Every structure is written in C-alpha cells, then in structure tokens.
C-alpha positions as CSV (number, residue, x, y, z in Angstrom):
1,X,-12.1,-7.3,-6.4
2,X,-11.1,-10.9,-7.1
3,X,-7.6,-12.0,-8.0
4,X,-7.2,-15.6,-9.2
5,X,-9.6,-18.3,-8.2
6,X,-10.2,-18.1,-4.4
7,X,-8.1,-15.0,-3.4
8,X,-10.3,-12.1,-2.5
9,X,-9.0,-8.6,-1.7
10,X,-11.2,-6.5,0.5
11,X,-10.4,-3.1,1.9
12,X,-10.2,-3.0,5.7
13,X,-12.8,-0.9,7.4
14,X,-12.6,1.4,10.4
15,X,-9.6,3.1,11.8
16,X,-7.4,0.0,11.2
17,X,-7.9,0.2,7.5
18,X,-7.5,4.0,7.5
19,X,-4.3,3.9,9.5
20,X,-3.0,1.0,7.4
21,X,-3.6,2.9,4.1
22,X,-1.9,6.0,5.5
23,X,1.1,4.1,6.7
24,X,1.3,2.2,3.4
25,X,1.2,5.3,1.3
26,X,3.9,7.0,3.4
27,X,6.2,4.0,3.2
28,X,5.7,3.7,-0.6
29,X,6.4,7.3,-1.1
30,X,9.6,7.2,1.0
31,X,10.8,4.0,-0.9
32,X,10.0,5.6,-4.3
33,X,11.9,8.7,-3.3
34,X,15.0,6.8,-2.2
35,X,15.0,4.5,-5.3
36,X,14.6,7.5,-7.7
37,X,17.4,9.3,-5.9
38,X,19.6,6.3,-6.2
39,X,18.8,5.9,-9.9
40,X,19.1,9.5,-11.0
C-alpha cells in the first residue's frame, strides 16, 4: 500500500507485528469507549 510519493506502509511480520496490532486494537477500543462515553 502506497501513500503519497515515497511513503510506503508495510505490515510488520512476526511476533512484533502481531503484538503491535493487538496492542493497537486494544488501545483504540479503549480510547473509542472513553470518547463515546464522554460524548453521550
């Protein structure tokens, strides 16, 4: 996946990428829950 001219986004492989995606999804879900609770 290419964004812009010379910026290339590649998924990380191995356990580092797996752990990173799990941590990222957990953090995003927590942030979304807090934001939605503050709005509503």
